[in-house]
C-alpha positions in Angstrom: 0.1 0.1 0.0 1.4 3.5 -0.9 0.9 6.0 1.8 0.6 9.8 -0.1 1.1 12.5 2.4 -0.6 15.1 1.0 -3.1 17.6 1.7 -6.0 19.4 -0.1 -4.6 22.8 0.2 -3.8 23.0 -3.7 -5.9 22.9 -6.7 -4.2 19.8 -8.2 -4.8 17.6 -5.4 -8.3 16.6 -6.1 -7.2 16.0 -9.9 -4.1 13.8 -8.7 -6.9 11.9 -6.1 -9.5 11.5 -9.2 -6.5 10.0 -11.3 -5.3 7.7 -8.7 -8.7 6.7 -8.1 -9.8 6.0 -11.7 -6.9 5.1 -13.4 -5.1 2.9 -11.0 -6.0 0.4 -8.0 -7.7 2.8 -5.4 -7.4 0.3 -2.9 -3.6 0.4 -3.2 -3.4 4.1 -2.2 -4.2 6.2 0.8 -4.1 9.6 1.1 -3.3 11.3 4.5 -3.1 15.0 5.1 -5.2 17.9 6.3 -8.7 17.6 4.5 -11.2 20.0 5.7 -13.3 19.1 2.5 -13.1 15.4 3.1 -17.0 15.3 2.3 -16.4 16.3 -1.1 -13.9 13.5 -1.6 -16.1 10.9 -0.4 -18.5 11.6 -3.4 -15.7 10.6 -5.6 -15.8 7.0 -4.1 -12.0 6.8 -4.4 -8.9 6.4 -2.3 -9.3 6.0 1.1 -8.7 9.6 3.3 -7.0 9.6 6.7 -6.9 13.0 8.4 -3.3 13.8 9.6 -4.4 14.7 12.9 -5.8 11.1 13.2 -4.4 8.8 16.0 -4.2 6.5 13.2 -1.2 8.7 11.8 1.8 6.6 13.3 -0.1 3.0 12.4 -0.4 3.9 8.8 3.6 4.9 8.6 4.2 1.5 9.8 1.4 -0.3 8.1 2.1 0.9 4.5 4.7 -0.7 2.3 5.7 2.6 0.8 5.5 6.3 1.9 5.4 9.1 -0.8 5.8 12.6 1.2 4.4 15.2 -1.5 6.6 18.3 -0.1 8.4 17.8 3.2 6.6 20.3 4.9 4.8 18.7 7.8 6.5 19.1 10.9 4.8 16.1 12.6 6.0 14.1 9.5 9.6 15.1 9.8 9.8 14.7 13.4 8.4 11.1 12.8 11.0 10.5 10.2 13.8 12.0 12.1 13.2 9.8 15.3 12.1 6.8 13.3 14.9 6.6 10.6 14.0 3.0 9.7 10.7 4.2 7.9 12.8 6.1 5.6 13.9 3.2 3.5 10.4 2.9 2.1 10.1 6.5 1.2 10.2 9.0 -1.6 10.2 12.8 -1.3 8.5 14.7 -4.1 10.4 17.8 -3.8 8.0 20.9 -4.3 10.0 23.8 -4.1 9.1 25.7 -1.1 10.1 22.6 1.1 14.0 23.3 0.1 14.0 27.2 -0.6 13.5 27.4 2.9 17.2 26.2 3.5 18.1 29.9 2.2 15.9 31.8 4.5 17.9 34.4 6.5 17.4 34.8 10.2 15.3 31.6 10.8 13.6 31.1 14.3 14.8 28.4 16.6 12.0 26.0 15.7 12.6 26.5 12.0 16.5 25.9 12.5 15.5 22.4 14.3 13.4 21.6 11.4 16.1 22.3 8.9 18.4 20.2 11.1 16.3 17.3 11.0 15.6 17.6 7.0 19.2 17.7 6.7 19.8 14.5 8.7 16.8 12.7 6.8 17.1 13.5 3.2 20.6 11.6 2.6 18.7 8.5 3.8 15.8 8.8 1.4 16.1 6.2 -1.6 14.0 8.2 -3.9 13.9 11.7 -4.9 11.3 13.1 -7.2 11.1 16.4 -8.8 8.4 18.1 -10.7 11.2 20.7 -12.2 14.4 19.4 -13.1 16.3 22.5 -12.0 15.6 21.6 -8.3 17.3 18.6 -8.5 20.8 19.8 -8.6 19.6 22.4 -5.7 18.4 19.4 -3.4 21.5 17.5 -4.1 23.7 20.9 -3.2 21.6 21.8 -0.2 20.5 18.4 1.1 22.9 16.1 0.0 20.4 13.5 -1.4 21.7 10.5 -2.7 18.4 8.7 -3.6 17.4 7.5 -7.2 16.3 10.4 -9.2 12.5 10.1 -10.4 9.8 12.2 -12.3 6.8 13.4 -10.8 4.1 15.6 -12.9 0.6 16.3 -11.7 -2.8 16.3 -13.7 -4.5 19.7 -13.7 -7.9 20.7 -14.8 -5.9 21.6 -17.9 -5.3 18.3 -18.8 -8.9 18.3 -20.1 -7.9 19.5 -23.7 -11.6 19.9 -24.8 -12.2 22.0 -21.7 -9.5 24.1 -22.2 -10.2 24.6 -25.9 -13.8 25.3 -25.0 -12.8 27.9 -22.4 -10.2 29.4 -24.4 -12.2 30.0 -27.5 -15.1 31.4 -25.5 -16.0 35.4 -25.5 -13.8 37.4 -23.5 -14.0 41.0 -22.2 -12.3 43.3 -25.0 -12.8 46.6 -23.4 -10.4 46.2 -20.5 -6.6 44.7 -20.3 -6.8 41.8 -17.7 -3.5 41.6 -15.9 -2.7 38.7 -13.2 -0.2 39.4 -10.6 1.3 36.0 -8.7 -0.1 33.1 -8.1 -0.7 32.9 -4.1 -0.6 35.1 -0.8 3.2 34.3 -0.2 6.3 37.1 -0.2 8.2 34.9 -2.8 5.7 36.2 -5.4 7.2 39.9 -4.8 3.9 41.3 -5.4 5.0 44.8 -4.4 7.7 44.9 -7.2 5.5 43.7 -9.8 2.7 46.3 -8.8 5.6 49.1 -9.1 6.5 48.0 -12.7 2.8 48.2 -13.4 2.3 51.6 -11.9 3.3 53.7 -15.1 0.1 51.9 -16.8 -2.5 52.9 -13.8 -4.1 55.5 -16.0 -4.9 52.7 -18.6 -8.1 50.8 -19.0 -6.8 47.7 -16.8 -7.8 45.3 -14.2 -5.3 44.0 -11.7 -6.1 40.5 -10.5 -4.3 38.8 -7.7 -4.8 35.1 -6.5 -4.5 35.7 -2.7 -6.7 32.5 -1.6 -3.7 30.8 -0.1 -0.3 30.9 1.1 1.8 30.2 4.0 0.5 30.0 7.6 -1.0 33.6 8.4 -1.2 34.6 4.7 -4.1 36.6 5.3 -2.3 39.2 6.8 0.1 39.6 3.9 -2.8 39.4 1.5 -4.4 42.3 3.0 -1.0 44.3 2.8 -0.6 43.4 -1.0 -4.3 44.3 -1.5 -4.0 47.9 0.3 -0.5 48.5 -1.8 -2.2 47.8 -5.0 -5.2 49.9 -4.4 -3.1 52.6 -3.3 -1.3 52.9 -6.8 -4.5 52.0 -8.9 -7.6 52.8 -6.9 -9.9 50.1 -5.9 -12.0 50.4 -9.1 -9.1 48.5 -10.7 -7.8 45.8 -8.2 -9.6 42.6 -8.1 -8.2 40.4 -5.3 -9.2 36.6 -5.5 -9.6 35.5 -1.8 -12.1 32.7 -2.0 -11.0 29.3 -2.9 -12.4 27.8 -6.4 -12.5 24.5 -8.0 -10.5 23.7 -10.7 -12.9 24.2 -13.7 -14.0 27.7 -12.4 -10.1 28.5 -11.9 -9.6 27.8 -15.5 -12.3 30.0 -16.7 -10.9 33.0 -14.3 -7.6 32.6 -15.7 -9.0 32.8 -19.3 -10.0 36.4 -18.5 -6.0 37.4 -18.6 -4.4 38.9 -21.2 -1.0 38.9 -19.4 0.4 37.2 -16.5 3.2 38.5 -14.2 4.8 35.5 -12.1 7.7 37.3 -10.1 8.2 34.5 -8.0 12.0 33.9 -6.9 11.5 30.1 -6.9 10.0 27.3 -8.3 6.3 28.1 -7.3 3.0 28.5 -9.1 3.7 26.1 -12.2 0.2 25.2 -12.3 -0.8 28.5 -12.6 2.0 29.3 -15.5 1.0 26.3 -17.5 -2.8 26.8 -17.2 -2.5 30.4 -18.1 0.0 29.4 -20.9 -2.6 26.8 -22.2 -5.2 29.7 -22.5 -3.1 31.9 -24.6 -2.1 34.3 -21.8 1.2 36.4 -22.4 3.6 35.2 -19.5 6.3 36.9 -17.8 8.6 35.1 -15.3 11.6 35.7 -13.5 14.7 34.8 -15.7 17.3 32.8 -13.6 14.7 30.7 -11.7 14.6 27.2 -12.2 11.0 27.4 -13.7 12.7 29.7 -16.4 15.2 26.8 -17.3 12.1 24.2 -17.2 9.8 26.1 -19.5 12.7 26.9 -22.0 13.5 23.1 -22.0 10.1 22.5 -23.1 10.2 25.0 -25.9 8.0 27.6 -24.5 9.3 31.0 -25.4 8.3 33.2 -22.0 9.1 36.8 -21.2 11.6 37.8 -18.7 9.6 40.1 -16.1 12.4 42.4 -16.2 11.4 43.4 -19.7 8.8 45.6 -18.2 10.8 48.2 -16.6 11.8 49.4 -20.1 8.5 49.4 -21.7 7.2 52.9 -22.8 3.2 51.9 -23.5 0.8 49.3 -22.7 0.8 47.8 -26.2 4.3 46.4 -25.6 3.2 44.7 -22.3 0.4 42.9 -24.0 1.2 42.3 -27.6 2.7 39.1 -28.6 3.2 37.4 -31.9 0.4 34.9 -32.7 2.8 32.0 -33.9 4.9 32.6 -30.6 1.5 32.2 -28.5 0.6 29.3 -30.3 4.0 27.7 -30.0 3.3 28.0 -26.1 0.2 26.5 -26.1 1.3 23.3 -28.1 4.3 23.0 -25.5 2.4 23.4 -22.7 -0.5 20.9 -24.1 2.1 18.2 -24.8 3.1 18.2 -21.5 -0.7 17.7 -20.3 -1.4 14.5 -21.8 -3.2 12.5 -19.1 -1.4 9.5 -20.6 1.9 10.8 -20.3 1.1 11.6 -16.5 0.0 8.2 -15.9 3.2 6.7 -17.7 5.4 8.7 -15.2 3.6 7.7 -12.2 3.5 4.4 -13.3 7.5 4.3 -13.5 7.3 5.7 -10.2 5.4 3.2 -8.2 6.6 0.5 -10.2 10.3 1.8 -9.3 9.4 1.8 -5.5 8.1 -1.8 -5.9 11.2 -2.9 -7.5 9.5 -3.8 -10.8 10.6 -3.4 -14.3 9.3 -0.8 -16.4 9.9 -2.3 -19.7 
């Protein structure tokens, strides 16, 4: 039995849950994490869910044949693996990004230093390391000294439904305003304020600033309020549209489809689901050059734009305009990676490798 340590705080989790429930043996997979929406998952009649705060958590760590840690965040999981290192031999750490970039954080609190110490001790003993972005493999080797076998992980999105994406992309859009998305979440690594400063020179244009701020690090609501106030001070309340409520995957696709331009000023691997889906919908994408994401998308054949270019723009046309051929190239490159059969292929390899089976 595979124990997936994974909470329901991201858009892709339900799609991943549905994929394992429908395309794999649902009795072979158990999800353990924080699931306040467990009733919604129960309607899918899929894999078993165990709440991470349940007293059953230690039992499942031992009962499972394999443990897949989707992002090494959970303090109790890190502690459990640290004090019970014999569990590590059946683990696979899927690197998310935020779980390794905490390494470079300055002025860590005492508890953060303890957690980082424990991660440093357990990481080299984990036999399988999976990444969603190839550049993170080098970082996790450098920062955590991992020695495990490298595997590929790629999560399904609502964007895997090509018919739905095409239908939404071809639906009628607002042509009277320029819709600009800033960031993917309420985390400081989005550098919202820097992005808003870049856009300030266009404040008198007919623009709408959209900011997804409906999730983030613990206590993210305070940061979200700060960013909203900052944006409204520059552009006025009538041009700022923060997203503070959760959406399901299909509704979020429709939300992204409004966007003409998307700015992802993240200084680390983050928001790739948002970037990929916005690309599939034909938005012009700006991300920060020098990140592992930049290299990742370039390797896929995507021709994205460096967010630093915006500082030199003299008019809104430069911000929005994009060659049709370039836009289609990005759509095609992103679509090729969202094929559900391809994702199932990667997960089959991952599961079989952990089982010691041949992937021939």
